[in-house]
C-alpha positions in Angstrom: 9.0 16.6 -7.2 6.0 17.9 -9.0 2.8 19.0 -7.3 0.0 17.1 -8.9 -3.4 18.6 -8.7 -5.1 15.2 -8.3 -8.8 15.2 -7.6 -9.6 13.7 -4.2 -10.1 10.0 -4.3 -13.2 8.5 -2.6 -13.6 4.7 -2.6 -16.8 3.3 -4.0 -19.0 1.6 -1.5 -18.7 -2.1 -1.1 -21.0 -4.6 0.8 -20.3 -6.4 4.0 -16.9 -7.3 5.3 -15.6 -7.5 8.9 -13.7 -5.2 11.2 -11.0 -7.7 12.1 -8.2 -6.7 14.5 -5.1 -5.8 12.5 -2.3 -7.1 14.9 0.4 -5.9 12.5 3.1 -6.7 15.1 6.0 -6.9 12.6 5.1 -3.8 10.5 8.1 -1.8 11.6 10.5 -4.8 11.6 12.9 -4.7 8.7 13.2 -7.9 6.8 16.1 -10.2 7.6 17.6 -12.8 5.3 17.6 -16.4 6.5 20.8 -18.4 5.7 20.5 -21.3 3.4 19.0 -24.3 5.1 20.8 -27.7 4.9 18.1 -29.0 2.6 15.1 -27.7 0.7 12.1 -29.6 -0.7 10.6 -27.9 -3.8 7.2 -29.1 -4.9 6.4 -29.1 -8.6 3.1 -27.5 -8.0 3.2 -24.0 -6.4 0.6 -22.3 -8.5 -2.9 -22.6 -9.8 -2.9 -24.8 -12.9 -0.9 -27.8 -14.2 2.0 -29.2 -12.1 5.5 -29.1 -13.5 7.7 -32.0 -14.4 11.1 -32.2 -12.9 13.9 -31.3 -15.4 16.7 -32.6 -13.1 17.6 -36.0 -11.8 19.1 -37.4 -8.6 22.8 -36.6 -8.4 22.6 -33.4 -10.6 24.4 -30.4 -9.3 22.2 -27.3 -9.4 22.7 -23.6 -8.7 20.4 -20.8 -7.4 18.0 -19.7 -10.1 18.5 -22.8 -12.3 15.2 -24.2 -13.7 14.4 -27.6 -12.2 10.8 -28.0 -13.2 8.5 -26.9 -16.1 5.3 -27.7 -18.0 4.1 -27.3 -21.5 0.6 -26.5 -20.3 -0.5 -22.8 -20.7 -1.5 -22.3 -17.1 1.6 -23.2 -15.2 4.9 -21.6 -14.1 8.4 -23.0 -14.1 10.2 -23.7 -10.8 13.8 -23.0 -10.0 16.4 -24.1 -7.5 16.4 -21.9 -4.4 19.8 -23.1 -3.1 23.0 -24.4 -4.7 23.9 -28.0 -4.1 23.0 -31.6 -5.3 19.7 -33.1 -6.1 19.3 -35.7 -3.3 15.9 -37.2 -4.2 12.7 -36.7 -6.1 9.8 -37.6 -3.8 6.1 -37.3 -3.4 5.1 -34.6 -0.9 1.8 -33.2 0.3 1.3 -29.5 0.0 -0.6 -27.4 2.5 -3.6 -27.5 0.1 -3.6 -31.3 0.5 -2.4 -32.1 -3.0 0.2 -34.9 -3.4 2.8 -33.8 -5.9 6.4 -34.7 -6.9 9.1 -32.6 -5.2 12.8 -32.1 -5.9 14.9 -32.4 -2.7 18.2 -30.4 -2.9 21.0 -30.9 -0.3 22.5 -27.4 0.0 26.2 -26.8 -0.2 25.8 -23.5 1.7 27.4 -21.5 -1.0 24.2 -20.1 -2.7 26.0 -19.8 -6.0 23.9 -18.3 -8.8 23.4 -20.0 -12.1 25.9 -18.8 -14.8 23.2 -18.1 -17.3 21.4 -15.4 -15.2 21.6 -11.9 -16.7 19.4 -8.8 -17.0 16.3 -9.3 -19.1 15.4 -6.9 -21.9 11.7 -6.3 -22.4 10.5 -3.9 -25.0 6.9 -5.0 -25.9 4.0 -6.9 -24.4 5.1 -10.2 -25.8 8.6 -10.0 -24.2 7.0 -8.9 -20.9 4.8 -12.0 -20.9 7.7 -14.2 -21.8 9.9 -12.7 -19.0 7.1 -13.1 -16.4 6.8 -16.8 -17.4 10.6 -17.4 -17.4 10.8 -15.8 -13.9 8.4 -18.4 -12.5 6.3 -15.5 -11.0 2.9 -16.3 -9.6 0.6 -14.1 -7.6 2.4 -13.4 -4.3 -0.6 -12.3 -2.4 -1.6 -15.9 -1.7 -3.6 -17.1 -4.7 -0.6 -18.3 -6.8 -2.1 -17.6 -10.2 0.7 -17.6 -12.9 1.4 -13.9 -13.6 2.2 -14.3 -17.3 -1.4 -15.5 -17.9 -2.7 -12.3 -16.3 -0.5 -10.2 -18.4 -1.9 -11.7 -21.7 -5.6 -11.2 -21.6 -7.7 -12.2 -24.7 -7.7 -9.6 -27.5 -11.4 -9.0 -27.1 -10.8 -7.9 -23.4 -8.5 -4.9 -23.6 -7.2 -3.7 -20.3 -7.4 0.0 -19.5 -6.8 0.0 -15.7 -4.1 -1.6 -13.5 -4.9 -2.0 -9.8 -1.9 -2.8 -7.6 -3.1 -4.6 -4.5 -1.4 -3.4 -1.4 -4.5 -3.7 0.9 -3.0 -6.6 3.0 -6.2 -6.8 5.0 -5.5 -10.1 6.9 -4.4 -9.7 10.5 -0.7 -10.2 11.3 0.7 -10.2 7.7 3.0 -7.4 6.9 5.0 -8.7 3.9 3.5 -6.3 1.3 3.8 -3.4 3.7 7.5 -4.1 4.1 7.9 -4.4 0.3 6.5 -0.8 0.0 8.9 0.4 2.7 12.0 -1.4 1.6 11.6 -1.6 -2.2 9.4 1.3 -3.1 11.4 2.2 -6.2 11.0 -1.4 -7.5 7.2 -1.1 -6.9 7.0 2.0 -9.1 9.5 0.7 -11.7 7.3 -2.4 -12.1 4.2 -0.2 -12.4 5.6 2.0 -15.1 6.9 -0.9 -17.1 3.6 -2.9 -17.0 1.7 0.3 -17.8 3.9 1.3 -20.7 4.2 -2.1 -22.4 0.6 -3.1 -22.0 -0.7 0.3 -23.0 -2.7 0.7 -19.8 -4.3 4.1 -19.3 -4.5 4.5 -15.6 -3.0 2.8 -12.5 -4.2 2.8 -8.9 -1.9 1.6 -6.1 -4.4 0.7 -3.5 -3.3 0.8 0.2 -5.4 0.5 3.3 -5.4 3.6 5.6 -3.7 1.7 8.4 -0.5 1.9 6.4 0.2 5.7 6.3 4.0 5.3 5.9 3.6 3.1 2.8 1.2 5.7 1.4 3.6 8.5 2.0 6.6 6.8 0.6 4.9 5.6 -2.6 3.3 9.0 -3.2 6.7 10.7 -2.9 7.8 8.7 -5.9 4.5 8.5 -7.9 3.8 12.2 -7.6 6.5 13.3 -9.9 5.5 14.9 -13.2 8.8 14.0 -14.9 7.9 10.3 -14.6 4.2 10.6 -15.0 3.4 13.8 -16.8 -0.2 12.8 -17.6 -0.9 12.0 -13.9 -2.1 8.5 -14.7 -0.5 6.7 -11.7 -2.2 7.3 -8.3 -1.6 6.0 -4.8 -5.1 5.7 -3.3 -6.2 5.2 0.3 -8.8 2.7 1.2 -10.7 2.0 4.4 -9.2 -0.7 6.6 -11.9 -3.4 6.3 -11.5 -7.1 5.6 -11.6 -8.4 2.9 -10.6 -5.2 1.1 -7.8 -7.1 -0.8 -10.1 -9.6 -2.4 -10.1 -9.0 -6.2 -13.8 -8.4 -6.7 -14.0 -6.2 -3.6 -10.9 -4.2 -4.5 -11.9 -3.6 -8.1 -15.3 -2.3 -6.9 -13.8 -0.1 -4.2 -11.2 1.5 -6.6 -12.9 1.7 -10.0 -16.6 1.3 -9.2 -16.9 -1.6 -11.7 -18.6 -4.8 -10.7 -17.2 -8.1 -11.8 -20.1 -10.3 -12.8 -20.5 -13.8 -11.3 -18.1 -16.3 -12.9 -16.1 -13.5 -14.5 -12.6 -12.1 -14.0 -11.2 -8.6 -13.6 -10.2 -8.7 -17.3 -14.0 -8.8 -18.1 -14.3 -5.3 -16.8 -11.0 -4.1 -18.4 -9.0 -4.3 -15.2 -5.7 -6.1 -14.3 -5.1 -6.7 -10.6 -1.5 -7.4 -9.5 -0.1 -7.9 -6.0 2.4 -5.1 -5.0 5.2 -7.6 -4.3 4.6 -9.3 -7.7 5.0 -5.9 -9.4 8.2 -5.1 -7.6 9.6 -8.6 -8.3 9.1 -8.1 -12.0 11.2 -5.0 -11.9 14.0 -6.8 -10.0 13.9 -9.7 -12.4 14.5 -7.5 -15.3 17.5 -5.9 -13.6 19.1 -9.2 -12.4 17.6 -12.1 -14.2 17.2 -13.9 -10.9 13.9 -15.9 -11.0 11.5 -16.4 -8.0 13.6 -18.4 -5.6 12.9 -16.8 -2.3 10.2 -14.7 -0.7 9.4 -12.6 2.4 7.2 -14.2 5.0 5.8 -12.8 8.2 6.5 -15.1 11.1 4.2 -14.3 14.0 1.6 -15.5 16.4 1.3 -15.9 20.2 3.5 -19.0 20.2 6.4 -17.4 18.3 9.3 -16.2 20.5 10.6 -13.4 18.2 8.1 -12.4 15.5 9.8 -11.0 12.4 9.7 -10.7 8.6 12.1 -13.1 7.0 13.4 -13.6 3.4 13.5 -17.3 3.0 14.6 -19.7 0.2 11.5 -21.4 -1.3 11.3 -25.0 -0.1 12.7 -24.4 3.4 10.9 -26.5 6.1 8.6 -24.1 8.1 10.0 -25.6 11.3 13.4 -24.2 10.4 11.9 -20.8 9.7 10.3 -20.8 13.2 13.7 -21.8 14.6 15.3 -18.8 12.9 12.6 -16.6 14.6 13.8 -17.8 18.0 11.6 -20.9 18.2 8.4 -21.1 20.3 7.7 -19.5 23.6 4.9 -22.0 24.3 3.7 -25.2 22.6 1.9 -24.3 19.4 -1.6 -25.7 19.2 -2.3 -24.4 15.7 0.1 -23.5 12.8 -1.2 -21.6 9.8 0.2 -20.9 6.3 -1.3 -17.5 5.6 -3.5 -15.3 7.7 -6.0 -16.4 10.4 -9.0 -15.6 8.1 -8.1 -17.6 5.0 -4.9 -19.4 5.9 -4.5 -23.2 5.9 -3.7 -25.2 9.0 -0.6 -27.4 8.8 0.4 -30.3 11.1 3.9 -31.1 9.9 6.7 -28.7 10.6 8.7 -30.3 7.8 6.2 -28.9 5.2 8.1 -26.7 2.7 7.5 -23.0 2.2 5.9 -22.3 -1.2 6.0 -19.3 -3.6 2.5 -18.1 -2.6 3.0 -18.3 1.1 3.2 -14.9 2.7 3.0 -15.8 6.4 3.5 -18.7 8.8 1.7 -18.2 12.1 1.8 -20.2 15.3 -0.7 -19.9 18.1 -0.9 -21.1 21.7 -3.7 -22.8 23.6 -5.9 -19.7 24.1 -5.9 -18.4 20.5 -6.2 -21.9 19.0 -9.2 -23.0 21.0 -12.3 -23.3 19.0 -15.7 -22.3 20.4 -18.4 -24.9 20.3 -21.1 -24.1 17.7 -24.7 -23.5 18.9 -28.0 -23.5 17.0 -28.4 -20.8 14.3 -30.6 -18.0 15.7 -31.2 -16.6 12.2 -29.9 -13.2 13.1 -28.7 -12.5 9.6 -25.3 -11.2 10.6 -23.6 -13.6 8.1 -25.7 -12.1 5.3 -24.8 -8.6 6.3 -21.1 -9.5 6.5 -20.9 -11.3 3.1 -19.0 -9.0 0.6 -20.6 -11.0 -2.3 -24.2 -10.4 -1.0 -24.8 -14.1 -0.5 -26.8 -16.0 2.2 -24.3 -18.3 4.0 -27.0 -19.7 6.3 -28.9 -21.0 3.3 -25.8 -22.8 2.1 -25.7 -24.8 5.4 -29.3 -25.8 5.0 -29.0 -26.8 1.4 -25.8 -28.7 2.0 -27.5 -30.7 4.7 -30.1 -31.6 2.1 -27.4 -32.4 -0.4 -29.2 -30.1 -2.8 -26.5 -29.3 -5.4 -29.0 -27.5 -7.7 -30.2 -25.3 -4.8 -26.6 -24.4 -3.8 -25.8 -23.4 -7.4 -29.0 -21.4 -7.7 -28.2 -19.5 -4.5 -24.8 -18.5 -5.9 -22.4 -20.8 -4.0 -19.7 -20.6 -6.7 -19.6 -16.8 -6.2 -18.4 -17.2 -2.6 -14.7 -16.2 -2.2 -14.4 -18.1 1.1 -13.1 -15.0 3.0 -14.6 -16.1 6.3 -16.4 -12.8 7.1 -19.6 -14.8 7.7 -18.0 -17.1 10.2 -16.3 -14.2 11.9 -19.6 -12.4 12.3 -21.7 -15.5 13.4 -22.6 -15.3 17.2 -23.4 -19.0 17.1 -20.0 -20.0 15.8 -21.5 -22.0 13.0 -18.9 -23.7 10.6 -20.0 -21.7 7.7 -16.8 -21.6 5.6 -16.1 -25.3 6.1 -19.7 -26.1 4.9 -19.3 -23.8 1.9 -16.1 -25.7 0.9 -18.0 -29.0 1.3 -20.8 -27.5 -0.8 -18.4 -26.6 -3.6 -17.0 -30.2 -3.5 -20.6 -31.4 -3.9 -21.1 -29.3 -6.9 -18.0 -30.7 -8.5 -19.1 -34.3 -7.8 -22.5 -33.7 -9.2 -21.2 -31.7 -12.2 -23.4 -28.7 -11.3 -22.4 -25.1 -12.1 
């Protein structure tokens, strides 16, 4: 290994945030592979953008990795079979976001036979990288679900000079990205070097919060090698553990010092942000040709008997995933897809796991109990906590008045719905819920 004389990295200051408890109970638990369930339900919308149309019909035999859904729309991502078996039905299902979409139901034969056409993928320029990312069905695996191939093809007038690999994982409980760094560190760096080379990116920052020292150590052992990076353009940087450090705008500011203007994207400041598991998956896809058919999820929460990290076929009912983790030690009163700060509550244990889900959490009576809101005391803690420097208490007032113009003027569309304001509020006001209603009001009124 080389000894890089890298100048000390000091994160740029960011506004607000919250010191949430980490509760990374599964951090040192190696991922385990869940056997194929008897049946999977694979929705045709598992990404931001246009839904896919099923390319199979009832009675068709399918194999793992076979494409079963696609769309001609530019912002979309194909969907593949996660088990081998027979297409049992094509039904309407409701995703955790509330959208009703078609879904392909596959009865598994238990064999998990891969599709014959799968083979290593050759990429040698930016166009072939984008094509490979699309063919793989990859979407942002940090939770947002934005199609990765769109990120990898920014407009020509927005050249990218910096790649930020997001390994902050600032939500409590979730440890999927941490386990990716520990278990697949070489894939992480292989993906980084490939994206950097083919897109002509000048510098790369792999951003990890300081509560993950082992991930920082392992990634640095590989990155700090002059034979692979003679110009010292790839760095593993340590950030403070503060929520929401992993939010794109917060992360870009902390790592590069660049501010993303309201309504703009990282590409507008010459930055590409990719989740660490997404980067590692790209490297594996090029080696194997196996598209995105499974993912690692953290199964945790006070109601879960045996918390663990599980690699699960996409479309598996979340109830079966909990069963694989030993079931419940007490009756769950709240079940979340995602973390407790930004996750979505689900009522139905038959709901399928989606590509962008990185955790399923189940909580008992004590943790699920909501405190009653009391009148706002105008203490300003929500303002101090907002990473976007907004005024959440004003959004509540303006929403009660149904003042769409006022909401837009105060910057409501800039809100990232991280929940820092609600976490900081001593009066337990429903700030995030009101903000989401306010955004719905803007859409109804056609106000931007």
